[in-house]
Each structure stands twice: as C-alpha cells, then as structure tokens.
N, C-alpha and C positions, 0 to 999 in steps of 0.2 A: 847412675844406672839409669837408662831410659825409661819413662813409663811409659806402657804400650797406649798408643792411639785408640780412642776411644772409634767404635764404629760410625761410618762415613754417615749410613741412614740413620734418623732417629724416629723416621715415621714407618709404620708398616706398609710395604709394598702393595700396588694395586695387585700383582698375583697372590698375595698372602692376605688380602683382605674379600680377593674374590672367592677362593677357597674355604674360608671361613664363613660365607653367605650362603655357600653350600649345605652349611648343617643348622640352619637357624630352624627352631621347632615350628611347626605350621600353625600359626592362630591368623586369624581375620585380618591382623594387621600385614602379617611379611606376606601373605598369599596375595594382596593386594600391588598390583602394576608400579604403583607410588614406590612401593618400597626395594624396589630394584636398585642396584647398585647403577648409573646412568651410563654406564661404560659396556655394562652389560644387559643394557634394555634394547634390543634391538627395534622392538617397535618405537620408542621415543628417537633412539638415532633415524629412522624411515620419515621421521616428521619434516614437514615440509620446512619450517623453520629452523631445521638442521643441515639444509641445504651447504652453509658456507663450513659448516662442520665436515661433511663429508667429502667437499671438495679439498680441502685440507688433508683429510686421511688417503684421499687417492692422490695427491701430490708425493705424500711424506711416505707412504709405506713401500712404492717401488725405488723410491730414492735410499731411504737408510740400507734396503737389501743388497741394491746394486753399488750403495759405496762400501757395504759389508763383503761384497763379494771381488771388491778392488776394481771395480771396471772403468777405466777412466774417459776409454774414448770409444764410438761404435760407429759401425758402418751399416747402415742404413737401409734397405734395400723395401723397395714400394711396388705394387703390380695388382692386376687383377687374378682374383683366390678363382676364375671359371679358366683360364687358359692349360689345358691339359698336360699331361708329363707326355713326353713324344709314344711313348710305349700306349699311353691310354689313347690317342688321338684318334687311332682306326676305328677303336669302340664308341668312339662319340660318333663318329659319321654313320658307323652300323646301327646306330640307334636313333637316328633320326628317322623321323616317318612320313614327312611332307617335304617337298621343293625348297622350301623356306629355310626349315631345321636342316637341311643337309646343307645349304650354301651357308648358314652359319657355322657348323662343325667345321665346312671346310678353311673356313677363314682362320678359325680358333687351329685346327691344323698346324696350321701355316705359321703362327706364332710359337705353338711347341718348339720352336725351337731356343724358344727365351729359357724356356727352364734349365735348359744346358748352359745358356750362358750365365746365367743366376749364380749357378752352383759352380760354375767352373771360376767367375768372380768371387763368389763365396770363399772358395778354397785360397784363391790366392790372397786375399785379405787376411783368411786366419793364418797362412802359411807365415806371414811378415809380419804381422801383429805382434803378439806374444808381451812378454811384459817386463817391465822400466827395471829400472835398479831398486826402485821401494817394490818391486811386484805388484805394480797398477798395470792393468792390462789394457790393450790399446788396439783398437781395432775387431772389437768384438762383434759378430754380425747380430745383428738383430733387426725382426720381420714382426707384420701385424701377426704372427704366432698359425696364421689358417693354412689352408694349402694349397698347389698350385706354384707361384712365380714365390712366395713367401714358404713353402715345403724347402722350395730349389735351396734358396738360400740358408734356411736352416741344415739343410741337410749336408751340402757344401762342408760349411761350417764343421758336423760331423766328422764327415772323413777326411778330414784334417786333425782329427783328436782334442779338439778345441769346443768348449761350452758357449752355448748361444742361446739368444734372447728372443720370446715371444709376447707381444703385447696384444694378446686378446681384448675383443669387448663384446660386453652382453646385447645380443640381436633377436630379434622376430623367430627365427628360426634358430635349431640347435647349433653352435659354433664349439669343436673341441680342438683345442691346439695340436698340430700336425704333430709326429712320431718323433720329430728329429729337435725339437724345441729343451735344452735344457730343465728338467722340473723344478728347480728350487730356483730358477730366471723364467717361467712360465706366467704370465701375470695377468689379470684381467679387470677390465674398468669397465664403469658406469659411464663415465663421463668421456664423450669424444676430444672435448676439450683437452680434458688432462692429459688423453692418450698419446693426443699429437705434441704434447708440449716435451714427453718424456719421450718420443721417438727423438727430437731435436737437443735435449738439454748436452746430450754427450757425442751426439754425431760429428763425425770428422769426414764423412764423404756421404750422399746418398746416391743410391741407384734407382733409375724410375722405369719401370718396362711399360709395355702397352697395360692401361687397365679403366675401368670406368669412374663412376661419382668418386667412390672412394681416394684412388688413385689422383684423379683432378683437383679432387680440393686438398690433399697433404702438398702436390705439386707447387700449386699455386700458394699455398699457403706458406710455404718456404719462401717462392721468388718472392711474394710482397714480403719477407722479414729480411731477407738478404737487401734488397731495392731501396727498402725504407730505414736502412741502417740496424735497424734493430738486432740482429743476427750476424757474426762475421760471415764472412765470402767462403763458401766452401764448394769441395768439386759439388755439383750438380751434373749426373750422367744420367741421359736421356737417351734409351736405348728403341729403337723402332721410328726412325725418321721420315717413313712412308707414312706410317698410321698417325704420328702426331702430327705432321703437316695436313693428312686430309680431316682429321679433328680439329687444330687447330690453327690459324696463319698467324702465326708467331710474325713475323714480317709484317703484316698488313698491321699489327698491331703499332709496329714502328712507324712505316709509312703511315698511318691516321694521327700518329702525334700523341698518341694515349700512352705510351712507353718511349723509354727515350732510345736513340739506335744502341749504345751500351747496355741496356737491359739486355738485348740478345745475347749478350757476352756471359751472361750468368750458367746457360745452359752448354754441357759440352755434348754435343754428338757422340754416339758411339753404337757400334754392332757388334764388339769383340771384348772378350773377356778382360786380354793380356793389355790391350790397347788401351781399355776405361782405366788398370790399375796402374798402368806407367803413367796417364794425364794424372792420377791423385798423387804417385810417388813425385813426380815433377812440380806439381802444386807445390804440397810442402817443401821441395827444396828450394824453391824460388820464393818460397815464405810468401806466397801472395793472399794467405789467411791474414795479415796485417794490414789493417785499413783504419789508420789513425785518426781518419777524418767521420769515419762513422759513430754511430752508438751503440754499443756496443753492449749485448745482452750476454750476462757475467752471473747471475742465477741469484742476483739479489733482487 
C-alpha cells in the first residue's frame, strides 16, 4: 500500500502568520513598528531603500494576474485623454469663455472622430482575437485606462463581450479607470517605467492616436526599442497624419541623417479602423515579426 505523501509545505504560509499576527497581545514590544512583519509594514515598504523591491512588486503583480487570466497577447491603444467623444464635443465648445478656448475646442471637436475610430478598431481586434487551443487569449484590448481614446478602446472591446485591460497611473489630479475596464484587469502604477513595460510585454499591435506629452513618450520609446532591436517589429498604426506631420517632421529626421530612411517604415499611417486591422492581419500572415538579426526582448 502506497504511503500518503507528506504535506508539500513544511513552513507556515505568510497568510497563516499574517493572520496569527493580528492576535498578538498588546505590550510595548509588540506595539513598536519594529515588531511588524516586514511584508505588512507599509511604512517600511515605502522607505527610500526599498525602491528596488517596489519596482519588483510593480512588475510582478500585473504579470502574475495577467498570466492567471491567460492573456497571451494584447492590442495596445495610445492617445490623448482630452479628445472628447463626438456627443460631448459641442458641450466643450459651448463651455469656452474666450476666442482662444473656442479655437482649441473646435480643434478638439475635429479630432473627436478618432474616438469612434478607436472604438471600431477595438471591436475588430476583440472579434478576431479569441482563445487558442490552450485557452490563451489574444489581441486583448489594453489602454491606459483613462478617458477619451482610452475609454473608446475599452468600450469597443466590451461591446464585443470581451474583457479589456486598463493600466492607470497615480497622478497629482484624481484619475479613475473608465467604466469599460474589466475590474479584475484594472491596474494602478506608481512608476511610469513599469507601466510602459507592461504596455509592451504582450503587445502584438499598437494604435497611436493624436495626443500630448504622454502619447509622444510612449510612441517614441516604442520606435526606439524596435529601431535598436530591443523589441520585435510589430505593427505601429499612427492615426492622424495631418496632426502628426505638423507636430513632428519625420521625413526631416531622415533627411538630416539622424535616423535611417528605412526607420520611417516602422510607422503605418491610417485613418480607418478596417484598413488598420487589415494591415495587422497581413503583417502576421507575411511573418514580418520574424527578425533574426535583431536582439529580441524575450522577457528574460
């Protein structure tokens, strides 16, 4: 007769000890912060010396939860938090109190069409993504979790009955996740660097809409990572050529010799959701993500 195996764990789990620590009698020694379990001592975890540990925790928590949710790949959406949904654009104009504000509101209204483009593209990605034979999910829509373009992306996924990711960050002004982010896939970050890393760890395509400093930061970091071989080539869909061409002279960078002419090929210009999705599918059908000469980030 086979003997029963001993329990796998020989030490009490951290959960068990944390529960036991709640019932320690109150004496001067146990009341001191020094007596707290290190992983329950928030003041200790917030010390300057613990920054490397906080980095690790912020990398690890979303990674574990996304793995548990079987999310294998994502379709990432970047864009302004200030572009209104079409139905809110006229209210923005009406709220203007001077000519300058009115002109800005008019320009934002002109860009409000990208809300619907982002929403439609997210629907296409969610419809086509689905699960593989092992239950892993692909092309899961991922945004910064905020309003405007981010909301449109999450909304499109929800309208297709799919879960959707939001990667929020703590800001000086209050920021809440938009209502379309799946609660169990709604994450909050302290470090911009770790948030940007999570945007790209599973990305199979990135859609970039008109935006400000944050969008520029995310776009140009991604372009740099692909240019330098740190990330496999992937579709970068840039919406709003008129906007981007006024903000950045991409051709001028090549003409000045500070980037190579073929670096311009990293960008695919688009204005239409279906055309953009068709480009993504052709990209993978042709196997353009295979770049044997580049140094590919593999998560190690």
